[in-house]
N, C-alpha and C positions, 0 to 999 in steps of 0.2 A: 265763321260759317265753313262749316266743308262741306263735300258733295261729292260724290260715287255715281257712278255709273253701270252698267251690264256686262258681263262677259259670254265666253261660251264652253261650249262644254268639249271635253271628250269622254270615252270611256275605262274604266277598269274593273277587274274579277276581284271580288269578296273571296276571301280565302276563310277555309274551317275555324272553326270556336276552339280554342282552346280548353283540354280537357281541365277537372278541378281535382280538389284531394279530398282527402276522407276528412268527413266533421272533426272528428281528435284530432285530427293536427295540425287546426287553427289555432289549438292555446284557449286563452281568455280575451276574449274578444268585446270589443265593445260598439255598441251601435248607439252614433251622436244625432240625433234631429233634434226638433226645436227651435231650440237659439233665436235668433232677436230681429228675421229680419219680415219683411211682411208679409212670407211665405209662410210662418213661424207655423199655423193650424194645419196645410197640410204634408207639413213636415213630419209633422207629427200623428198620423192617422198612415205616412208612408214607414215611421220609423215601427211604430206598432206591427204594421204586419210585415215588415220584415224582421222584428225581435221575434217575432209569432214563427217566422219556418224557423228562423236558425234553431230557437229552441228544439222544436220538433222535428228537425234532421241531426239534432244531441253535439249541438255545438253551444259551449260553455257561452252562455253570446248574456250583455248586462248593457240596461240603459245608459245614458248618459247624454242630456239636454244642457250644456252651454250654457244656456239662457239660466239657470236656472244652479250649476254650478261653478268654481272657478277652473280657470287653467292649474293653482296647485292638486287641485282637486283631480283632474285630468294626467296627471305625471303621475299622481299616488293613486291612481287606480292601476298601474301597472298594467295597460294592454299587453299583448301581442298584437293586437294588431285590431283599427277599426273600420265599422263598416262607416262608412261616410254619408246619409240619408238627411243634411241642411240644403232645404233649399234657399235657395238668392243670395243674397248680403251676407257676408262674414261665414259662408260654409259651401259658394258656388262660384267661389270670387278670387281662393287664392289664396283667402283668412287663414281659414284653420288649415288648410295645408301645409300653410309655415310654419304655424305652429306644428304639425303633428313630426315635418322634417328637422323639428330645433327640437323635440323630446324623441325623434327617431324612432315612430311607432308608423310600422306601416299601415298607410289605409288604400281604401276598395279609389278607384275615379284618374279622375286628371292632375297631376301636376297643381305647381303652384302656376305657370305660366301661362300651361294651356287655358286653367282655369278660369283664369285674371282675362286672358283676352277673350272667349266664350260669352264670358257677364258680359263686356264689352261692344257691344255687337255693329256700332260703324268701324271697329277695330275687326273686329270679325269682316264683318262684308270687305272691308280693305284688302285686306290678307285673300280671301272669295275672288274679288276684283283681278287682283293681280296674280294668282292662277290661270288664271281666264276659265273659270266658275260660274255661273249665270246666278244676280240677285237684283230683288229689285233697285230704281233708282233711288235716291235718297241724298238726303241734308241731315246735318247733320245743326243743332241750334243750343246755341246758350243761353241764359236766362237776359243777358246783358247783350245781345246779339243785335241788327238789325229786323224785325221780324218784320218791319213792310217789305225792306228788300228778300227777305224769305220768303214771304206770299207772290210777290210777282216771278221769283222765278220757279215757282210753284204752277205759277200757267204754262210753261214748259208740253209742249207736247206731248211730250215722255210723264206726266203729271195727270194729261187730262182723263183717267179715270178716278182718281178721286184720290186721297191721302189715306195715310195711316199715322196716327203721331204715337208715339210711346216714348216711354222712359227707356234713352241710354245704356241705363246698369239695371231691370228688371227685371222680374217673371210673373209666371202667371196670368199675364193683361193686364197690371196690377198698373194701371195709369195711362191705359192705350184707349185710343179712341178711333173712329172713322171717321174723314169731313169729305163732302161736296166736292167736287171741280169749285173752286169760285166764291167760295163760301169761307169771305172772310173773318164773320164774326164767330163762324163755331171753328174756325181755324186757332185761332185767338183762344177759344176757350177750352181748345184740346191741348195747346202750348202751355196754358194755366197748371189742368192737371196732371201733365206728363210732368212739367218742374215742380210738385208738389213730390214727387217721388226721384227730383235726381237731376242737378242742374244745369246737366246736357239732356236734350230731346232729341230723338229720330225720326224723322220724316220722311216716309218713305211712297212709294210709287205703289197705288193700293194694284195689286193684280187681282185680278173678276175670272176665278175660274172654279177646279178642284183642288181641295184641301186636304192633303195627305201629308202623314210623318212618317218617319225609317231610323229605327232603332239599329245601335249598333255595338256589337260585342267584338270586347280584344282591343288590339295595339298592331301600328305598323302594316305591316305584310299578313297582317295576322287577323287583320279585321272584319268582322262578317256583320255585311247587313242582313237583317230580318225579315219578312215576308213587309211592303208595304200596309198600312191604315190608311182608311180614306174616313176624314170626319167628316157629318154631316150634320151640321149644326143647325137647329131653327132660323129661320133669316141670312143663313149665313155666319152667322154669330156667339164664335166659341171664344165665350168673352170666360171670366171666375166660374161664375155660378153656371153654367153648361160645362165648365170643364172638369168641375169635380161633385158639384147638387145635385144637377137636375136630370131626367131622365127620358130630354126629349131629345137627345144628340143622337143620331147614329151612328154605329162603326164600324167599317166594310173593312175585315180580315181576312184574307190578303184583300189588297182593294183591286176590283173589277178593269182590271189596266192592259192592254194586248202583253201579252211577256215580252217583249222586247224590248215594250218600252219599262213596264215594270222593271226590267233588268239594269236598263238604261239608267233610271232615276235612283235604280240601289249604288248601281255604279260611281254616281255623280255623288253621292251621298259617303259613301266609300270615300271618294276625295278630298272633300268636304272635310272630313273628320281629322284626315290625316294631313290635311295641311294644317289646320289649326294645330295640331299634337297630340289630340286629347287619346286619353288610352282608360279599358276598362270598361267600361260603356258610354252611349250617350242618349241623345235622339235629335235628329233633323226635321226643321218642320219647312217642308214643303208648298208651295200654289203651284198646280197646273194649267196653263193659260192654252187653248188653243188660238193658233194666229196662220198666216196666210200659210205656209212651209210643215205644217200643222203641230200638236203639239206639246207644248217646249216648259219646260219644267223650267219652278225661281226659287231657290235657297233663299231660307229666311232666318232660320236662327240654330245654334247649336246650343243644345241641354246638358251642361257636362254628369245633371245630380238629376234626372227623372224622374218624377214623381212614381210610386211601388203601392198609391191607393187601389181601390176594386174599382173606381176609376181608367185609370191609369194605360197607359199605350205601349208603355215596353212587355209589362207581363203580358197582354194582351195579343204583338207581334211574338214571343218566345212562346207561345200557347198552338200558336199557329205554327210552328217550327218544331212544335215537336217536345218542347221543353214548357217542365210545369214551374210554377212558379218557388218552389222550395227550390229543384237543381239551378234555375233563375240563382235566384239569391248567391249558393253555392261558387255556382261560377262566375258571380263579381268580388264575392270575397277573398277567392283563390287568388285572383287577379293583386289581389292588394301589399303595395311596394313602397317602399322607399326610389324618391327620385336624383336627391341631392347626396354624391358621395356613395354610393350605391355599387 
């Protein structure tokens, strides 16, 4: 069992987004979508939207589903670059990035290391904490660890509002659940659910407050934070159904925040994105809690291949910044590159 604590913040300034290339310069483009993860259905929807936008923009784009085709077929397709819109395991965890590096096919999004780190929530939180970035207190618990000792540790004051239990390496809220303080049966049930998806569970302090997300484009000093989105889900439950299929969740973009506070959160997210070494694009989820000294943001996780469906948050934030969906997709595709030996 491992545990972490909260950090503090300092600000940075987001830089302008990079330009993008003319569609005909991209060559033969593969859109990698679907895959074998629990997020396959969402990836198929995201991939269809990306493929349609690329083709309408004049890009020679072709779909490729790694669950339906072999890696030999991927090599034989002779793509000049790929738009990787695989969500979750095998697509967002460094696995497909390693394949593409081996095949020497430039790809969108983060490289092997940053993808693997961002997919592993405890590792992400360790890096953020070391960098002085605020994230909720947490424990990491393996299937064979002492559940009783973990439950006792969760009786500490920092876990008083309750807990969120989730798989350490999973997305789209699969296997995640909320647990009231002191409710051991619910705690054990939540762990069993999380362990269905991963051998490691993340037990996190539940932050009661406003739910925000920050989309980011670019890399390094050229990273740009897009306008924040506030998520107002039914009963504050932004689960898989409310994320992708329901119509009861309200989205406010730009989020109605004091401009100075919004800028502080955006700057914090740029620092967090850069601390992981992410590139291309991503999205960081944030909780904002009112405390004695004012509203304080807490970083939850980084998604390195966020959804691109009609419910997705990155396209929503891009629209608020004056970037339509085809332009967003072209900007991301323009950043495709290799990381090793480049």
